[in-house]
C-alpha positions as CSV (number, residue, x, y, z in Angstrom):
1,M,94.7,249.1,-46.7
2,M,95.5,249.0,-50.4
3,E,91.9,249.9,-51.2
4,T,92.1,252.9,-48.8
5,M,95.3,254.0,-50.4
6,M,93.9,253.8,-53.9
7,R,90.8,255.7,-52.8
8,L,93.0,258.4,-51.3
9,L,95.1,258.7,-54.4
10,A,92.0,258.9,-56.6
11,R,90.6,261.7,-54.4
12,H,93.9,263.7,-54.5
13,Q,95.2,262.9,-57.9
14,T,95.4,266.5,-59.2
15,P,98.8,267.4,-57.6
16,L,100.3,264.0,-58.6
17,L,99.2,264.4,-62.2
18,L,100.5,268.0,-62.3
19,I,103.9,266.8,-61.0
20,L,104.0,263.9,-63.4
21,L,103.2,266.3,-66.3
22,L,106.0,268.6,-65.3
23,G,108.3,265.6,-64.9
24,L,107.6,264.6,-68.5
25,I,108.5,268.1,-69.6
26,A,111.6,268.0,-67.5
27,T,112.9,264.9,-69.4
28,V,113.3,267.2,-72.4
29,S,116.4,268.6,-70.6
30,L,118.1,265.2,-71.0
31,V,118.2,265.5,-74.8
32,G,118.2,269.3,-75.2
33,G,121.2,271.6,-75.1
34,D,122.1,274.4,-72.7
35,A,119.5,276.7,-74.1
36,V,116.7,274.2,-73.4
37,Q,117.9,273.6,-69.9
38,V,118.0,277.3,-69.1
39,T,114.4,277.7,-70.5
40,L,113.1,274.7,-68.5
41,T,114.8,275.9,-65.3
42,E,113.3,279.3,-65.6
43,M,109.9,277.8,-66.4
44,F,109.9,275.6,-63.3
45,I,111.0,278.6,-61.1
46,R,108.1,280.5,-62.5
47,V,105.8,277.5,-61.7
48,V,106.9,278.0,-58.1
49,V,106.1,281.7,-58.2
50,V,102.8,281.5,-60.0
51,V,101.6,278.6,-57.8
52,G,102.5,280.9,-54.9
53,L,100.4,283.6,-56.4
54,S,97.5,281.3,-56.9
55,V,97.5,280.4,-53.2
56,F,96.4,283.9,-52.3
57,I,94.8,285.3,-55.5
58,G,93.0,282.1,-56.5
59,N,91.5,281.4,-53.0
60,S,90.8,285.0,-51.9
61,G,89.8,286.6,-55.2
62,I,92.1,289.6,-54.5
63,I,94.6,290.4,-57.2
64,S,97.9,291.0,-55.5
65,F,100.6,293.0,-57.5
66,G,103.1,292.7,-54.6
67,Q,104.0,289.0,-54.6
68,V,107.0,289.7,-56.9
69,G,108.2,291.9,-54.0
70,F,108.4,288.8,-51.9
71,M,110.3,287.1,-54.7
72,C,112.8,289.9,-54.5
73,I,113.1,289.6,-50.8
74,G,113.7,285.8,-51.1
75,A,116.2,286.2,-53.8
76,Y,118.3,288.7,-51.8
77,A,118.0,286.5,-48.7
78,A,119.6,283.6,-50.7
79,A,122.2,285.9,-52.1
80,W,123.2,287.2,-48.7
81,A,123.6,283.6,-47.5
82,T,125.6,282.2,-50.4
83,A,127.6,285.0,-52.1
84,E,131.3,285.0,-51.8
85,P,132.4,286.3,-48.4
86,S,135.2,288.4,-50.0
87,F,132.5,290.3,-52.1
88,K,130.2,290.7,-49.1
89,Q,132.9,292.2,-46.9
90,I,133.6,294.9,-49.5
91,M,130.2,295.6,-51.0
92,L,127.7,294.5,-48.3
93,Q,129.2,295.9,-45.2
94,G,125.8,296.5,-43.7
95,L,125.1,292.8,-43.3
96,P,125.5,291.0,-40.0
97,V,129.1,289.7,-39.5
98,V,127.9,286.1,-39.6
99,L,126.6,286.6,-43.1
100,Q,129.6,288.7,-44.2
101,E,132.2,286.1,-43.2
102,N,130.5,282.9,-44.2
103,Q,129.1,281.2,-47.3
104,L,126.1,279.2,-46.1
105,P,124.9,276.0,-47.9
106,F,122.0,275.8,-50.4
107,W,119.4,274.6,-47.9
108,A,120.1,277.5,-45.5
109,A,119.7,279.9,-48.4
110,I,116.4,278.4,-49.4
111,L,115.2,278.4,-45.8
112,G,116.1,282.1,-45.5
113,A,114.3,282.8,-48.8
114,I,111.2,281.2,-47.3
115,L,111.2,282.6,-43.8
116,L,112.1,286.3,-44.5
117,P,109.3,286.9,-47.0
118,A,106.9,285.1,-44.6
119,V,107.8,287.3,-41.7
120,V,107.5,290.5,-43.8
121,S,104.2,289.4,-45.3
122,F,102.8,288.7,-41.8
123,G,103.6,292.3,-40.7
124,L,102.2,293.7,-44.0
125,G,99.2,291.4,-44.0
126,L,98.1,292.6,-40.5
127,A,97.6,296.0,-42.1
128,I,96.2,295.4,-45.5
129,M,94.3,292.1,-45.2
130,R,91.4,294.2,-43.8
131,L,91.0,295.7,-47.2
132,S,89.1,294.2,-50.1
133,G,89.0,294.5,-53.9
134,T,90.7,297.4,-55.6
135,A,91.9,298.9,-52.3
136,A,93.8,295.7,-51.4
137,S,95.3,295.4,-54.9
138,I,96.6,299.0,-54.8
139,A,98.0,298.4,-51.3
140,T,100.0,295.4,-52.6
141,F,101.2,297.4,-55.6
142,A,102.4,300.1,-53.2
143,F,104.3,297.4,-51.3
144,L,106.0,296.4,-54.6
145,I,107.1,300.0,-55.2
146,I,108.5,300.3,-51.6
147,V,110.5,297.1,-52.0
148,N,111.9,298.1,-55.3
149,S,112.9,301.6,-54.0
150,V,114.4,300.2,-50.7
151,Y,116.5,297.5,-52.4
152,A,117.6,299.8,-55.2
153,N,119.0,302.4,-52.7
154,W,120.2,300.4,-49.6
155,D,123.8,300.3,-50.9
156,S,125.4,298.7,-47.8
157,V,123.0,295.8,-47.7
158,T,121.8,295.2,-51.3
159,A,124.6,296.9,-53.2
160,G,122.0,299.3,-54.6
161,V,121.7,299.2,-58.4
162,S,125.0,297.3,-58.6
163,S,125.0,293.5,-59.0
164,I,125.6,291.0,-56.3
165,V,128.0,288.5,-57.8
166,G,129.7,285.2,-56.7
167,I,126.4,283.4,-56.0
168,P,126.8,279.6,-56.7
169,T,124.7,278.5,-59.7
170,V,123.5,275.3,-58.2
171,V,119.9,275.3,-59.5
172,G,119.3,273.4,-62.8
173,P,116.1,272.0,-64.4
174,W,115.8,269.0,-62.0
175,T,116.4,271.0,-58.9
176,A,113.8,273.6,-60.0
177,Y,111.4,270.8,-60.9
178,A,111.7,269.3,-57.4
179,F,110.8,272.6,-55.8
180,A,108.0,273.1,-58.3
181,G,106.5,269.8,-57.1
182,L,107.0,270.9,-53.5
183,A,105.2,274.2,-54.2
184,I,102.3,272.3,-55.9
185,L,101.9,270.0,-52.9
186,A,101.9,272.9,-50.4
187,A,99.4,274.9,-52.5
188,Y,97.1,271.8,-52.8
189,G,97.4,271.1,-49.1
190,F,96.1,274.6,-48.3
191,Q,93.5,274.3,-51.0
192,V,91.8,271.2,-49.6
193,S,92.3,272.3,-46.0
194,R,89.5,274.0,-43.9
195,F,91.5,277.3,-44.2
196,G,91.3,277.2,-48.0
197,L,87.6,276.2,-47.9
198,M,86.8,279.1,-45.6
199,L,88.8,281.6,-47.6
200,R,87.0,280.6,-50.8
201,A,83.7,280.9,-49.0
202,S,84.7,284.5,-48.2
203,R,85.7,285.1,-51.8
204,D,82.3,284.0,-53.1
205,D,80.3,285.8,-50.4
206,E,82.1,287.7,-47.7
207,V,79.0,288.7,-45.8
208,A,77.6,285.2,-45.7
209,A,81.0,283.8,-44.7
210,S,81.4,286.3,-41.9
211,A,77.9,285.4,-40.7
212,S,79.0,281.7,-40.7
213,A,81.8,282.6,-38.2
214,V,84.6,282.6,-40.8
215,K,87.4,284.9,-39.7
216,V,87.9,286.5,-43.1
217,V,90.9,288.6,-42.2
218,R,92.7,285.7,-40.5
219,M,92.1,283.4,-43.4
220,R,93.4,285.9,-45.9
221,L,96.5,286.5,-43.7
222,V,97.2,282.7,-43.6
223,A,97.0,282.5,-47.4
224,F,99.0,285.7,-47.8
225,V,101.9,284.4,-45.6
226,L,101.9,281.0,-47.4
227,S,101.9,282.7,-50.8
228,A,104.8,285.0,-49.8
229,A,106.8,282.0,-48.5
230,I,106.3,280.0,-51.7
231,T,107.0,283.1,-53.9
232,G,110.1,283.9,-51.8
233,M,111.3,280.3,-52.3
234,G,111.0,280.9,-56.1
235,G,113.2,284.0,-55.6
236,G,115.8,282.0,-53.8
237,L,115.9,279.5,-56.6
238,Y,116.1,282.4,-59.1
239,A,119.2,283.9,-57.4
240,Q,121.0,280.6,-57.4
241,F,120.0,279.9,-61.0
242,L,121.4,283.2,-62.3
243,G,124.5,283.5,-60.1
244,I,124.2,287.3,-60.3
245,L,121.5,289.5,-58.8
246,T,120.2,293.0,-59.3
247,V,116.9,294.5,-58.2
248,D,115.8,295.5,-61.7
249,P,114.1,292.2,-62.8
250,F,111.8,292.2,-59.7
251,Y,109.4,294.9,-60.8
252,L,106.6,295.6,-63.3
253,S,107.7,293.3,-66.1
254,L,107.9,290.2,-63.9
255,S,104.7,291.2,-62.1
256,F,102.9,291.4,-65.4
257,I,104.2,288.1,-66.8
258,T,103.4,286.1,-63.7
259,I,99.9,287.5,-63.3
260,A,99.4,286.9,-67.1
261,M,100.4,283.3,-66.6
262,L,97.9,282.9,-63.8
263,V,95.1,284.6,-65.8
264,V,95.8,282.6,-69.0
265,G,95.8,279.3,-67.1
266,G,92.9,280.2,-64.9
267,Q,93.3,281.7,-61.4
268,A,90.5,279.6,-59.9
269,S,92.4,276.3,-59.9
270,L,95.9,275.0,-59.2
271,T,95.8,273.3,-62.6
272,G,95.3,276.7,-64.2
273,A,98.4,278.1,-62.5
274,V,100.6,275.3,-63.8
275,T,99.0,275.3,-67.3
276,G,99.4,279.0,-67.6
277,V,103.1,278.9,-67.0
278,V,103.6,276.2,-69.5
279,A,101.4,277.8,-72.2
280,V,102.8,281.3,-71.8
281,T,106.4,280.0,-71.8
282,A,105.7,278.1,-75.0
283,V,104.2,281.2,-76.7
284,V,107.1,283.4,-75.5
285,E,109.7,281.0,-76.7
286,V,108.1,280.6,-80.1
287,L,107.9,284.4,-80.5
288,R,111.5,284.8,-79.3
289,L,112.6,282.3,-82.0
290,L,110.6,284.2,-84.6
291,E,112.2,287.5,-83.5
292,R,115.6,286.0,-84.1
293,G,114.6,285.1,-87.6
294,I,114.1,281.9,-89.6
295,A,116.2,281.3,-92.7
296,L,114.1,280.5,-95.8
297,G,116.3,280.0,-98.8
298,G,118.5,283.1,-99.1
299,T,116.3,285.3,-96.9
300,I,115.7,285.6,-93.2
301,L,112.1,286.1,-92.0
302,A,111.9,287.8,-88.6
303,L,109.3,289.4,-86.5
304,P,109.9,293.0,-85.4
305,A,111.4,293.6,-81.9
306,G,108.7,293.7,-79.2
307,S,106.6,290.9,-80.8
308,Q,106.9,288.9,-77.6
309,E,105.0,291.5,-75.5
310,I,102.4,292.1,-78.3
311,G,101.9,288.4,-78.8
312,L,101.4,287.8,-75.1
313,G,99.0,290.7,-74.9
314,L,96.9,289.2,-77.7
315,V,96.9,285.8,-76.1
316,M,95.6,287.3,-72.8
317,A,93.0,289.3,-74.7
318,L,91.8,286.2,-76.6
319,I,91.7,284.1,-73.4
320,L,89.7,286.7,-71.5
321,I,87.2,287.0,-74.4
322,F,86.7,283.3,-75.2
323,R,87.6,281.6,-71.9
324,P,87.1,284.1,-69.1
325,N,88.0,281.3,-66.6
326,G,91.3,280.5,-68.4
327,L,92.5,277.4,-70.2
328,S,91.6,275.2,-67.2
329,R,88.1,276.8,-66.9
330,G,88.5,276.7,-63.2
331,R,88.7,272.9,-63.2
332,E,91.4,270.6,-61.8
333,L,93.3,267.9,-63.8
334,V,91.8,264.5,-63.1
335,L,91.9,261.2,-65.0
336,P,88.7,260.4,-67.0
337,S,86.3,258.2,-65.1
338,G,83.3,258.1,-67.4
339,R,81.6,260.9,-65.4
340,P,81.7,264.7,-66.0
341,A,85.0,266.1,-64.6
342,P,84.4,267.8,-61.3
343,A,85.2,271.4,-60.7
344,A,88.1,272.3,-58.4
345,P,87.8,270.8,-54.9
346,A,85.3,272.1,-52.4
347,G,84.5,275.7,-52.9
348,L,87.1,276.4,-55.6
349,S,84.6,276.6,-58.5
350,P,84.6,280.0,-60.2
351,R,81.9,282.6,-59.3
352,P,78.6,282.0,-61.0
353,E,78.8,285.4,-62.8
354,A,82.2,284.5,-64.2
355,A,81.4,281.1,-65.5
356,S,81.6,280.6,-69.2
């Protein structure tokens, strides 16, 4: 029994190692101040979102620009559930009475943040999962625009461009870390399942996969719904981390930064998704510190405003030039065993033409 358990752990060590790595990072919050805790909490929430992106993008090979739209839907679902009833009765009169008059608990808000994006993604996926390549990417971008426009103008339900306030701030670094671990386990479970294997087969050669009886559209739809659910969960955490919610953050800037994290880490592996978030967060925080300025003697040296975006763009360009498969090179994190490290599990290796 023990030998079987050890063999199972050795075979599926990647998610455990990633969760352990994030746990070591989370311990910094025990000795850091409020600023460190805020940074770590935001980083773990972005781990949830980027892992959600990798479920669909990494396994299907289709770049989706619309996943942040599901994050927006999840965030507002959590806000509707947990905001102060007095505020909802005045500003959100279009909500059902049960939501207007009650302040639901944290678990109900997270459940809503998972289920609502999943339902929306299922309806959307039935239409656009038949598309491939650029056409599918543009369709998901159109969805992001639609979500942003609807939520910015539906005054009686979303408060329009105004803020939803009175959301309990119950998400800290350890809560966000726990959900990041849950997202990693869910993504890995899909990755090693037959659904993940068939989807990666269609990514590498759609014609051959179809000829082998793989239902390509169905596999894409499963990944799309799971990706939306995980991303929506990240949105629910984000709403209960900030305590105030507007539609503005869930648009192009956040879409760019999350996709950049996935590209930097390597979209072909779960390790890449986690590594990308940690690496980009470190780069952004260093640049943010340098923008504020460092005192040297009687002078303050500071980078000009906008250096964060420029620095992130340079990092992405260098990664794409020198490591087209990202920092992880499409491989998963495993303990050294005296043998060459294997590529990501069954069918997750990058395409031959993209290998470095």
